C-alpha positions in Angstrom: 91.3 103.8 106.5 94.2 103.1 104.3 95.3 99.5 103.8 99.0 100.5 104.2 101.1 100.6 107.3 104.4 102.4 108.3 107.3 100.8 106.5 105.4 99.4 103.5 106.9 99.9 100.1 104.4 101.6 97.7 104.2 103.3 94.3 101.7 105.4 92.5 99.3 103.4 90.4 100.3 105.6 87.5 104.0 104.8 88.0 107.0 106.6 89.6 109.6 105.8 92.2 109.3 103.2 95.0 108.3 105.0 98.2 108.3 104.1 101.9 105.2 104.8 104.0 106.2 107.0 106.8 102.8 107.7 108.3 99.1 106.8 107.7 96.3 109.0 109.0 94.1 111.9 108.9 95.7 114.8 106.9 92.6 117.0 106.7 94.9 120.0 106.7 96.0 118.9 103.2 92.4 117.9 102.3 93.1 114.1 102.7 91.2 112.3 105.5 92.7 109.0 104.4 96.2 110.1 103.7 99.5 108.3 103.4 102.7 110.2 103.9 105.5 108.7 101.8 109.2 109.3 101.5 111.6 108.6 98.6 114.9 109.7 97.2 115.4 111.6 94.0 119.0 112.1 92.9 120.1 111.6 96.4 117.7 114.2 97.8 115.0 113.0 100.3 111.5 113.9 99.2 108.1 113.5 101.0 104.5 114.0 100.2 101.0 113.0 101.3 98.9 111.0 98.9 95.4 109.7 98.9 95.5 106.0 99.6 93.3 105.4 96.5 96.2 106.4 94.2 98.8 104.0 95.7 99.5 100.4 95.3 101.8 98.0 97.1 105.2 97.7 95.3 105.3 94.4 93.4 108.4 93.0 95.0 107.1 93.9 98.5 103.9 91.9 98.0 105.6 88.7 96.7 106.8 85.9 98.9 110.4 85.8 99.9 112.5 82.8 99.2 115.5 82.0 101.4 118.2 79.7 99.9 120.6 78.0 102.1 124.0 76.8 100.9 
């Protein structure tokens, strides 16, 4: 099963826009048993597609630790 969960920020290993994981599961109707449905915006228009989890990676900024500075 995919290592991603709903709400994760991901991108294609080959590059492209940052996408949000909307759903992870069995999308055998699309030919993907280990599919990840992602959403993103392109020129203000909402797009979505299902990808094989093998072609996705966690977005770099999402995988780093967060630093909180207090004034």
